[in-house]
C-alpha positions as CSV (number, residue, x, y, z in Angstrom):
1,M,0.0,0.0,0.0
2,I,1.3,3.4,-0.9
3,P,2.0,5.4,1.2
4,D,2.8,3.2,4.2
5,F,1.2,4.1,7.5
6,K,4.1,6.1,8.8
7,E,4.2,8.2,5.7
8,F,0.4,8.5,5.7
9,S,0.5,9.8,9.3
10,R,3.2,12.4,8.4
11,L,1.2,13.6,5.4
12,A,-2.1,13.7,7.2
13,R,-0.8,16.2,9.7
14,S,-0.7,18.9,7.1
15,A,-3.3,17.7,4.5
16,T,-7.0,17.3,4.5
17,L,-6.8,14.5,1.9
18,V,-4.1,11.8,1.5
19,P,-4.7,9.4,-1.4
20,V,-3.9,5.8,-0.7
21,V,-3.2,3.3,-3.5
22,K,-3.0,-0.5,-3.4
23,S,-1.9,-2.4,-6.5
24,V,-3.4,-5.8,-6.9
25,S,-1.9,-8.3,-9.4
26,A,-4.8,-9.2,-11.6
27,D,-3.4,-12.1,-13.5
28,L,-6.0,-14.5,-12.0
29,L,-8.7,-12.0,-11.0
30,T,-11.5,-10.3,-12.9
31,P,-12.2,-6.7,-12.1
32,V,-15.4,-7.8,-10.3
33,S,-13.6,-10.4,-8.2
34,A,-10.9,-7.9,-7.3
35,F,-13.6,-5.4,-6.4
36,L,-15.4,-7.9,-4.2
37,S,-12.2,-8.8,-2.3
38,I,-11.2,-5.2,-1.7
39,A,-14.5,-3.6,-1.0
40,E,-16.2,-6.6,0.7
41,N,-17.2,-4.7,3.9
42,E,-17.6,-1.2,2.5
43,L,-21.0,0.3,2.4
44,H,-20.2,2.8,-0.4
45,A,-17.8,1.5,-2.9
46,F,-17.6,1.4,-6.7
47,L,-15.9,-0.2,-9.7
48,L,-15.1,1.7,-12.9
49,E,-14.0,-0.3,-15.9
50,S,-12.7,0.9,-19.3
51,V,-12.0,-1.1,-22.4
52,E,-10.6,0.6,-25.5
53,H,-9.3,-1.5,-28.4
54,V,-7.1,-4.1,-26.7
55,S,-6.3,-2.3,-23.4
56,R,-8.3,-2.6,-20.3
57,S,-8.2,-0.8,-17.0
58,A,-10.2,-0.8,-13.8
59,A,-10.4,1.5,-10.8
60,I,-11.9,0.4,-7.5
61,H,-12.8,3.0,-4.8
62,A,-13.7,1.8,-1.3
63,A,-14.5,3.8,1.8
64,A,-15.9,6.7,-0.3
65,G,-15.8,10.1,1.4
66,A,-18.5,11.4,-0.9
67,R,-21.6,10.0,-2.6
68,F,-23.4,11.0,-5.8
69,R,-27.1,10.4,-6.0
70,D,-29.5,10.6,-9.0
71,R,-32.3,12.9,-8.1
72,D,-34.5,11.5,-10.8
73,R,-35.5,8.2,-9.2
74,T,-37.4,7.1,-12.4
75,R,-34.1,6.2,-14.2
76,A,-32.6,2.7,-13.7
């Protein structure tokens, strides 16, 4: 995990937001299975996937500090 806890603590003393990144080797995982293992106990988490030509990427966000809601409840 980047930064480690010691560096995170140092940065948090002077910042209101400290991004934390964890890389997961996905050789044997699908984006959905990685999401489920990382965000298993998180109430508000999301998975974004992108596929363009032959490259793929995924971003998982757990422990969200903000939520976005659709005000038009008629949409799926």
